[in-house]
Each structure stands twice: as structure tokens, then as C-alpha cells.
C-alpha positions in Angstrom: 34.8 40.1 -41.7 37.0 41.0 -38.8 39.0 37.9 -37.8 38.3 38.3 -34.1 34.6 38.7 -34.7 34.6 35.6 -36.9 36.3 33.6 -34.2 33.9 34.8 -31.6 30.9 33.8 -33.7 32.4 30.3 -34.5 33.2 29.8 -30.8 29.6 30.7 -29.9 28.3 27.6 -31.9 27.2 25.0 -29.3 28.2 22.0 -31.4 31.8 21.2 -32.2 33.0 22.7 -35.5 36.0 21.6 -37.5 37.5 23.0 -40.7 39.8 20.6 -42.6 41.6 21.3 -46.0 42.1 18.8 -48.9 45.4 17.8 -47.4 43.6 16.6 -44.3 44.9 19.3 -42.0 42.8 21.0 -39.4 42.5 24.7 -40.1 40.0 25.7 -37.4 38.5 24.0 -34.3 36.0 25.9 -32.1 35.8 26.0 -28.3 33.0 23.4 -28.2 35.1 20.9 -30.1 38.1 21.6 -27.9 36.0 20.9 -24.8 34.5 17.8 -26.3 37.9 16.3 -27.3 40.0 17.5 -24.5 42.6 18.9 -26.9 43.7 22.6 -27.0 43.5 24.7 -30.1 47.3 24.7 -30.4 47.3 20.9 -30.4 44.6 20.7 -33.0 45.7 23.2 -35.6 47.7 21.5 -38.3 46.9 18.0 -37.0 44.7 15.5 -39.0 41.2 14.5 -37.9 42.4 11.0 -37.2 43.6 12.4 -33.9 40.0 11.8 -32.8 40.2 8.1 -33.6 41.6 5.2 -31.6 45.1 4.5 -32.7 44.1 1.2 -34.3 41.7 3.0 -36.7 43.9 5.9 -37.8 45.8 4.3 -40.6 42.6 3.8 -42.6 41.3 7.3 -42.1 43.6 9.0 -44.7 42.2 6.9 -47.5 38.6 7.8 -46.4 39.5 11.5 -46.5 40.8 11.2 -50.0 37.7 9.4 -51.2 35.5 12.2 -49.8 37.5 15.0 -51.5 37.3 13.0 -54.8 33.5 13.3 -54.7 32.6 15.9 -52.0 29.0 16.1 -51.0 27.0 17.2 -48.0 26.2 14.2 -45.8 26.1 12.7 -42.4 28.4 10.0 -41.1 27.4 6.8 -39.4 29.3 3.6 -38.5 27.6 0.2 -39.0 24.2 1.7 -38.4 25.3 3.3 -35.1 26.8 6.5 -33.9 30.4 7.4 -34.4 32.7 7.6 -31.4 35.2 10.5 -30.8 38.3 9.3 -29.0 39.2 12.1 -26.4 42.7 13.0 -25.4 42.2 11.2 -22.1 41.2 8.0 -23.9 37.4 8.3 -23.2 35.1 7.6 -26.1 32.3 10.1 -26.7 29.2 9.2 -28.9 28.8 11.8 -31.7 27.0 12.6 -34.8 29.0 14.2 -37.7 27.6 16.3 -40.6 30.1 17.1 -43.5 29.7 20.1 -45.7 32.1 20.8 -48.6 33.2 24.5 -48.9 35.8 26.7 -50.6 38.1 28.8 -48.4 40.6 31.1 -50.3 40.1 29.1 -53.4 40.9 25.9 -51.6 38.5 23.0 -51.3 37.7 22.3 -47.6 35.3 20.4 -45.5 33.3 21.9 -42.6 32.4 19.3 -40.1 29.8 19.9 -37.4 30.2 17.4 -34.5 27.4 16.9 -32.0 28.1 15.4 -28.5 25.4 12.8 -28.0 26.0 12.2 -24.3 23.2 14.5 -23.1 20.8 12.8 -25.5 22.0 9.3 -24.5 21.7 10.2 -20.8 18.2 11.4 -21.4 17.4 8.2 -23.3 18.9 6.2 -20.4 16.8 8.1 -17.9 13.6 7.6 -19.9 14.4 3.9 -20.3 15.1 3.6 -16.6 11.9 5.3 -15.6 10.0 3.1 -18.0 11.4 -0.1 -16.5 12.2 0.8 -12.8 10.5 1.9 -9.7 12.1 5.3 -8.9 11.7 5.0 -5.1 13.4 1.6 -4.5 15.4 1.2 -7.7 13.7 -2.2 -8.4 12.2 -3.2 -11.7 8.6 -2.3 -12.1 5.7 -4.6 -13.1 6.2 -4.1 -16.9 9.9 -5.1 -16.7 9.1 -7.9 -14.3 6.6 -9.3 -16.9 9.2 -9.1 -19.6 11.7 -10.9 -17.4 9.1 -13.6 -16.5 8.2 -14.2 -20.1 11.8 -14.5 -21.1 12.6 -16.8 -18.2 9.6 -19.1 -19.1 10.8 -19.1 -22.8 14.4 -20.0 -21.7 13.2 -22.9 -19.5 10.6 -24.3 -21.9 12.8 -27.2 -22.8 14.0 -28.0 -19.3 12.3 -29.7 -16.4 13.2 -26.8 -14.0 10.5 -25.0 -12.0 10.0 -21.3 -11.7 8.4 -19.6 -8.7 6.5 -16.3 -8.7 5.9 -14.7 -5.3 3.6 -11.8 -4.8 4.3 -10.1 -1.4 2.2 -7.4 0.2 2.7 -5.5 3.5 -0.1 -5.8 6.0 -1.9 -2.6 7.0 0.6 -0.4 5.2 -2.0 2.4 4.7 -2.1 2.8 8.5 1.6 3.7 8.4 1.1 6.4 5.8 -2.0 7.7 7.7 -0.4 7.7 11.1 3.3 8.4 10.4 3.2 10.2 7.1 4.3 9.3 3.6 8.0 9.9 4.3 7.9 7.2 6.9 6.0 5.0 4.4 8.7 5.5 1.8 11.5 4.7 4.3 9.7 1.4 5.1 9.4 0.5 1.4 13.1 1.2 0.8 14.0 -0.9 3.8 11.7 -3.7 2.7 13.3 -3.8 -0.8 16.8 -3.9 0.8 15.9 -6.8 3.1 14.3 -8.8 0.3 17.4 -8.3 -1.9 19.6 -9.9 0.8 17.4 -13.0 1.1 17.2 -13.8 -2.6 19.5 -16.3 -4.4 21.7 -15.1 -7.3 19.7 -14.6 -10.5 16.4 -14.0 -8.8 14.4 -11.0 -10.0 12.8 -8.6 -7.5 10.3 -5.9 -8.5 7.9 -3.4 -6.9 4.5 -3.6 -8.5 3.4 -0.4 -6.8 2.2 0.7 -3.4 3.4 -1.8 -0.9 3.4 -4.8 -3.2 6.5 -6.6 -4.4 7.1 -9.4 -6.8 9.8 -12.1 -6.9 10.8 -14.5 -9.7 13.1 -17.4 -9.0 14.0 -19.9 -11.8 15.9 -23.2 -12.0 14.2 -24.8 -9.0 14.1 -28.6 -8.6 11.2 -28.9 -6.2 8.3 -26.8 -5.0 9.7 -27.1 -1.5 12.5 -24.8 -2.5 10.0 -22.1 -3.3 8.1 -22.5 -0.1 11.3 -22.3 1.9 12.2 -19.1 0.2 8.8 -17.5 0.9 9.1 -18.3 4.6 12.6 -16.7 4.6 11.3 -13.6 2.9 8.4 -13.2 5.4 10.8 -13.9 8.4 13.2 -11.2 7.1 10.4 -8.6 7.5 9.5 -9.5 11.1 12.3 -7.6 12.7 11.3 -4.0 13.6 12.0 -1.3 11.0 14.0 1.7 12.3 12.7 5.0 11.1 13.7 8.6 11.7 11.4 9.0 14.6 11.2 5.5 16.1 10.6 2.0 14.9 7.7 0.0 13.5 6.9 -3.7 13.5 5.5 -4.8 10.1 4.3 -8.1 8.8 3.6 -9.2 5.3 1.5 -11.7 3.4 2.5 -13.6 0.2 1.0 -15.6 -2.6 3.0 -18.3 -4.3 2.6 -19.9 -7.7 4.9 -22.4 -9.5 5.3 -22.8 -13.2 4.8 -24.8 -15.2 2.9 -26.8 -12.5 0.2 -24.1 -11.9 0.4 -22.3 -15.2 2.6 -22.1 -18.2 2.3 -18.4 -19.3 3.5 -15.3 -17.4 0.2 -13.5 -17.4 -1.7 -16.4 -15.8 1.1 -17.0 -13.2 0.9 -13.3 -12.1 -2.9 -13.5 -11.9 -2.7 -16.7 -9.8 0.0 -15.3 -7.5 -2.3 -12.3 -6.9 -5.2 -14.6 -6.0 -3.0 -16.6 -3.6 -1.9 -13.3 -2.0 -5.5 -12.2 -1.6 -6.5 -15.4 0.1 -3.5 -15.2 2.4 -4.5 -11.8 3.6 -8.1 -12.9 3.9 -7.0 -15.9 6.0 -5.5 -13.7 8.7 -2.5 -12.0 7.1 1.1 -12.5 8.2 1.3 -15.7 6.2 1.6 -17.1 2.7 -0.6 -19.4 0.6 0.2 -21.3 -2.6 -2.3 -21.0 -5.4 -5.0 -23.6 -5.7 -7.8 -23.9 -8.3 -10.6 -23.1 -5.9 -9.1 -19.6 -5.4 -10.2 -18.6 -8.8 -13.9 -18.9 -7.8 -13.2 -17.0 -4.6 -11.6 -14.1 -6.4 -14.5 -13.9 -8.8 -16.9 -13.6 -5.9 -14.8 -11.0 -4.2 -14.7 -8.9 -7.4 -18.5 -9.2 -7.6 -18.8 -8.2 -3.9 -16.5 -5.2 -4.6 -18.6 -4.1 -7.6 -21.9 -4.5 -5.8 -20.6 -2.8 -2.7 -19.6 0.3 -4.6 -23.2 0.4 -6.0 -24.6 -0.2 -2.5 -22.6 2.8 -1.1 -23.7 5.0 -4.0 -27.4 3.9 -3.8 -27.8 3.6 0.0 -28.2 -0.1 -0.2 -26.6 -0.9 3.2 -28.3 -0.9 6.5 -27.5 -0.6 10.2 -29.1 -2.9 12.7 -29.0 -2.1 16.4 -28.5 -4.6 19.3 -29.6 -3.4 22.8 -27.1 -3.3 25.6 -28.7 -3.9 29.0 -27.6 -2.7 32.4 -27.3 -5.8 34.6 -28.3 -4.0 37.8 -31.4 -2.3 36.5 -32.4 -4.4 33.5 -32.8 -1.3 31.4 -31.7 -0.7 27.9 -28.8 1.9 28.2 -27.2 1.8 24.8 -27.1 0.0 21.5 -24.4 -1.3 19.2 -24.7 -0.4 15.5 -24.0 -3.5 13.4 -23.6 -3.3 9.6 -25.9 -5.4 7.4 -26.1 -5.9 3.7 -28.5 -7.9 1.6 -27.7 -7.5 -2.1 -30.3 -8.0 -4.9 -27.9 -10.3 -6.8 -25.7 -11.8 -4.1 -28.2 -12.1 -1.3 -27.1 -11.7 2.3 -23.4 -11.2 2.7 -21.8 -11.5 6.2 -20.2 -8.3 7.4 -16.7 -9.8 7.8 -16.7 -10.8 4.1 -17.6 -7.4 2.6 -15.6 -5.4 5.2 -12.5 -7.4 4.2 -13.2 -6.6 0.6 -13.6 -2.9 1.5 -10.3 -2.9 3.4 -8.4 -4.6 0.6 -9.9 -2.4 -2.2 -9.7 1.0 -0.7 -13.5 1.3 0.0 -13.0 1.3 3.8 -12.9 5.0 4.2 -16.1 5.5 2.3 -17.8 2.6 4.1 -16.7 3.8 7.6 -18.0 7.3 6.9 -21.3 5.9 5.8 -21.7 4.0 9.1 -20.8 7.1 11.2 -23.1 9.3 9.2 -26.0 6.8 9.4 -25.5 6.3 13.1 -25.5 10.0 13.9 -28.6 10.5 11.7 -30.4 7.7 13.5 -29.4 9.0 17.0 -30.7 12.5 16.1 -34.0 11.0 14.9 -34.4 8.9 18.1 -33.7 12.0 20.2 -36.4 13.9 18.4 -38.8 11.0 19.4 -37.7 11.2 23.1 -35.5 8.1 23.0 -32.0 8.9 24.4 -29.5 6.2 24.0 -25.8 5.9 23.6 -24.7 4.2 20.3 -21.6 2.1 20.0 -19.9 2.2 16.6 -17.0 0.1 15.5 -14.0 1.8 13.9 -11.7 0.0 11.5 -7.9 0.4 11.9 -7.9 2.4 8.7 -10.5 4.8 10.0 -8.9 5.2 13.4 -5.6 6.3 11.9 -7.0 8.8 9.4 -5.6 12.2 10.0 -9.0 13.8 9.6 -11.0 11.4 11.8 -11.3 13.8 14.8 -12.4 16.7 12.6 -14.8 14.4 10.7 -16.4 13.2 14.0 -16.7 16.7 15.3 -18.5 17.9 12.2 -20.9 14.9 12.2 -22.1 15.4 15.8 -22.4 19.2 15.3 -24.4 18.8 12.1 -26.8 16.3 13.7 -27.2 18.3 16.9 -25.6 15.5 19.1 -23.4 15.6 22.2 -20.2 13.6 21.6 -21.0 11.5 24.6 -23.9 9.9 22.6 -21.3 8.1 20.5 -19.1 5.3 21.9 -16.3 4.5 19.5 -15.0 0.9 19.6 -11.6 -0.3 18.6 -10.5 -3.9 18.8 -7.7 -4.8 21.3 -5.3 -5.9 18.5 -5.9 -2.6 16.6 -5.3 -0.5 19.7 -2.1 -2.3 20.7 -0.5 -2.3 17.2 0.8 1.2 18.1 -0.1 1.9 21.7 1.5 5.3 22.0 -0.2 6.7 18.9 -3.5 5.0 19.9 -3.3 6.7 23.3 -2.7 10.2 21.7 -5.7 9.8 19.4 -7.9 8.4 22.1 -7.0 11.2 24.5 -8.0 13.8 21.9 -11.3 12.0 21.3 -11.9 11.7 25.1 -11.2 15.3 25.6 -13.9 16.1 23.1 -16.4 14.0 25.1 -16.6 10.9 23.0 -16.9 7.6 24.9 -14.3 5.0 24.0 -14.3 1.2 24.3 -11.9 -1.7 23.6 -13.7 -4.4 21.7 -12.9 -8.2 21.8 -10.9 -7.8 25.0 -8.9 -10.9 25.9 -8.3 -12.0 22.3 -5.2 -9.9 21.7 -2.5 -8.4 23.9 -4.4 -8.1 27.2 -1.6 -5.9 28.6 -2.4 -4.2 31.9 0.3 -1.6 31.4 -1.2 -0.5 28.0 -4.7 -0.7 29.3 -3.8 1.8 32.1 -2.5 4.3 29.5 -5.7 4.4 27.3 -8.5 6.8 28.3 -11.2 4.3 27.6 -14.6 4.0 29.4 -15.4 0.4 28.8 -13.9 -3.0 27.8 -16.0 -5.6 26.0 -15.5 -9.2 26.8 -15.3 -11.2 23.6 -18.3 -13.6 22.9 -15.9 -16.5 22.6 -15.2 -16.3 26.4 -18.8 -15.9 27.3 -19.7 -19.0 25.4 -17.3 -21.0 27.6 -18.9 -20.0 30.9 -21.0 -23.2 31.1 -18.4 -25.6 29.9 -15.0 -24.4 31.2 -13.8 -23.5 34.7 -10.8 -21.8 33.0 -13.3 -19.7 31.0 -15.1 -18.6 34.2 -11.8 -17.7 35.9 -10.8 -15.7 32.8 -14.0 -13.7 32.8 -13.8 -13.0 36.6 -10.2 -11.8 36.0 -11.2 -9.5 33.2 -14.0 -8.0 35.2 -11.8 -7.5 38.3 -9.0 -6.0 36.1 -11.3 -3.5 34.4 -13.0 -2.5 37.6 -9.7 -1.9 39.3 -8.9 0.6 36.6 -12.4 2.1 37.0 -13.6 0.9 33.6 -17.1 -0.6 32.9 -17.4 -4.0 31.4 -19.7 -5.2 28.6 -20.2 -8.9 27.9 -21.0 -9.8 24.3 -22.9 -12.9 23.0 -25.0 -13.7 26.1 -27.4 -16.4 25.0 -28.5 -18.3 28.2 -29.7 -17.5 31.7 -26.8 -19.4 33.2 -24.4 -17.0 31.4 -26.4 -14.0 32.5 -26.5 -15.2 36.2 -22.7 -15.7 36.2 -22.0 -12.3 34.8 -24.4 -10.7 37.3 -22.8 -12.5 40.2 -19.3 -11.3 39.4 -20.3 -7.7 38.8 -20.4 -7.3 35.0 -22.0 -3.9 34.2 -23.7 -4.4 30.9 -24.5 -7.2 28.5 -25.8 -7.8 25.0 -26.8 -10.9 23.1 -29.6 -13.1 21.8 -30.8 -13.9 25.3 -32.3 -10.4 25.4 -32.5 -9.4 21.8 -30.9 -9.8 18.4 -29.7 -6.8 16.4 -32.7 -5.3 14.6 -33.6 -2.4 12.2 -34.2 1.0 13.7 -38.0 1.0 13.6 -38.1 -2.5 15.2 -35.8 -1.3 18.0 -38.2 1.6 18.8 -41.1 -0.7 19.0 -39.0 -3.2 21.1 -38.1 -0.4 23.5 -41.7 0.6 23.8 -42.8 -2.9 24.6 -40.0 -3.4 27.1 -40.9 -0.1 28.9 -44.6 -1.1 29.0 -43.7 -4.4 30.6 -41.4 -2.7 33.0 -44.0 -0.1 34.1 -46.6 -2.8 34.5 -44.2 -4.6 36.9 -43.5 -1.4 38.8 -39.8 -1.1 37.8 -38.6 2.3 38.9 -35.7 2.2 36.4 -38.1 2.7 33.4 -36.8 6.1 32.4 -37.6 6.5 28.7 -40.4 8.5 27.3 -41.1 7.9 23.6 -43.5 10.2 21.7 
């Protein structure tokens, strides 16, 4: 074979190739081996293979070469069960595999060695191992690795009296960030949260991201539970400062659950489950806080799991119901609108208050489906009433998650079109605290809804920010005075002054006022005296099923007509 062609073919081999004679001299080294070792062909030819070994190992290599040529055989080489290392010219060690093949060249016994650089394989193994144990977004350990760390820490501390704390931490309303600002902004927040938490943790603490917006912390070697509670408070405080994003800043709060081993439990799996329960209760108690696990939480979690399971079935099988509470015009006494209120009585669990199952829906990802069911049912009922000659506006509450959905406006437009309704038949209510969590974004969304003709209201006014500056910006039609203020009319002068102030403020901005929770004639007279526009409450009527409301309106109209009331304007077929 042509010598140049032979060299070209050998140099084309991707693995390193080395030809060594029985005297231990290198006869040939291909391009791949030269690149792997850092030596030139000139430096290798005539040298011995121990040039690839650290200096301290070279003296023993000649004897090993002689042994091989005494009994030559095809084989691979290993060192103490691990890969060999090639010592490069620059002193760097490269992990390799070597396969030896005896051969005869020009009647001389030689050995042909194929040398494979294992760095790409090792890098791949490292990447696979990293991905299996780490969260790729934040670089933190994942839940699996955290569990391993936790079990190891508990094993190490089994013979000591030291305490270990597990903290489960979750961002409040994180889904709203993704829905309103996009997932890139959400990722920025998660990375920033991870960095802030790292700075607050003591040496040796483990921090992991479980997934989504949930983080886990393990701290060992504690002397007292108070050390753990102090740490949780520091972690939550660290997240209070605004987060700077590419297009602005966000204020975020978090909730946390705390469990302490071996006081609360002795095994890792139970500690994690209890920490998750404590976190759930912290969010259920109002968010922006932490709770330590207590035994009664186990029962609460079981009930919530049952509520979640039954709620899924209720949504699938139309097991929920809307009741409707009339809203009465104070000047005319006529029913001008109704508020749709969600009700659920389950075959197994009985009656469940809306605040309980709505909280479960928000925490479990069912809120989108539940909110859509409410809007669909409300529109369907309005359409049915209109076909009977009953024209009312219907107020529907929107959750924060619903309001910040990117498809909300399209969804509402499709609903009213499909049911043959004017947008003005629907009044969309958002609580004051929800509206003020991001005033500028709220204003933009509300303006688009207002432009389409939907009525808009701020619910529970007075319980949150109560900012005149923000209220001026929002294109709302009505504000609703929270029932807690109405209840104080008969017992508190301060409560009376507050309601007068809210009515005056709203009217100065040309907004109507609705008072909720009116239960006595004294409350009604006060509201009427100071110009409240509309009220609702048990004094006039409780929330009732759709059929009962139709009958109630008929009865009310009959009584109004008998009394000669000129405001009786409904005709029901």
C-alpha cells in the first residue's frame, strides 16, 4: 500500500492509534493521538509509551511492557477498576480507554494500541447526572436530590441531639406573574428568588427547587426550634423587596411551612409531607406568612384532598349551582340587577362554603375551569331570563387568576356572542386588593373590557388600598362597600363616617355605590339618607336559585303594581 495513503487512512481514525515495537519504541502515532496528548509526531516517534504517564509511574512501565510481549494477547487495559489516565504534554490528565492488539510488522512483533478519549463521554455523564439531580433554571438541587440529602442528614444526626428543620416555601400568586408578564418574567423572578434565598442561608444548609414556584430548605445542627423560626422569618423578609425585571419591578410575597425533626417526625418522607401541609395551611390562612406543622393539619389536608377530588367530579358532572341575590335601587325600590354567587352541596361532603372550595381550586389549578363554568352558567341564565322577558344585569366575581388570563377578553366576547347577550348585561367584579396588586396592568385590562361594553365594579371596597389616585385611573362603573362596614352602621360612629366618605368619594368620581350585607331597616335608612345608589342583603332577599328568583321578581312586581309604583318596569311571560 502506498505509504502516504496508509498514513492518510490511519490519521482518519477518530480514536488515538499507537504502534509500538517489542523494544518499547513508538513507530507510529496518528493525528488523533497527537491532539489528545499534545505531543507532535516528531516528539513521539522513537519515544517510549511511558511518555504518556506521570513521571512517578514511568519507571514501572518498562517491566509491564516486557510482560506483555512475553505473552501477547488482545485485551483492554484498566487500572484498579477505573479508567486509565493519559498524562498530556501540558500536565493535564485525560481519562482514556486502551485496547491492545498484538501484530507483526516486517517480521517484528509489535503492539497496536487504540486509545479513546473519554472526556466527551464523561462530560455527557456529568450532564446527565446534573440534570437528574438539579433544577436547570436556578441551578439548585431538585426534589429527588433534596430527599437524598435529607435522608443522609437524618442518618448522620441520628445519634446526636441536634435538630433539623425542613422549610417548604411557595410564592404567592405566582401564576398571575406568568399570565400577566409572560413566562420569561416568571423565570427571572424564580432565579432572583433562588439567589436571595442562598444569601440568607447559613453554611451547610441545602436549598432546592421542587418545581414551579416552590422551594425547599434543609438546615441541620440546630439547638432550638426558635433558630428555625428565626430563619423562616428572615427568608420571607428577604423576598419582600421588589424584584427588578427587564420591563419594571414586581412586589412578591411568599408563604412557608416549617417542620422540625425529630420532634415532628423522624423520617424524611414524613417531614416533607408535613412541611407541605404546613405550607398549605399558611396559604389558606391568608398567605405572606409561615406556619409550623401541627397534628391537626393532617386532618385538614385530608379534607382538602377530598374537596379537590369531589370538586373535579362536580365540574365534570355539573354538580355546582349559581344562586342569585337581588340588588335594589334605593331611589325606586326596584330590582335592577343580581349578583351570581357560587354554591355547592356535595353528596358525600354536604354543603361546602364557597371560600373553602374556591381556595382549593386556586391552590390546585382548578380555578380556570371553575371560573369558566361560572361565566358560562351566568351567561346561559341571563339568556334564558331575557327570553322570558326579564332583563337584568348580572354581577359576576372574577378571581385574580381569571382576570390576568391572556385569553379572558376573547373568552368573554365569545360567551356573550354565543348566548346572544349585550356585554353591558354582565358586570365583572374584582376585589380592591386584586385590582391594586398591579394597578397599571389592571387599568389596561379594565379599559379593554370597558371599551367592549362590559360593566366593571370594585368589590369589598375599603378593605384594601382605598387609593383615590388609583381609583381615578380605573374605568369602573361601581364600587361595592364591604359588608363589614355596613354591619357597623348601628354600633360605630366611625363606621358611619367611613361609609359617608366612601359614598362621597365614589360620587365625586361619578361612580355608583352598592352596599352589601344590608340586614336591618336602620342600615337601609342610613344608606338612603346619604345617597347610596343600590343595596343587597338579607333585609330584602337572600341569594336564591334561578327559578326562585323569577318567582320572587313576579311577586315583587305584583305587590309594586298593587301599590301603584310607577317604577315597576318588568314584564315576565
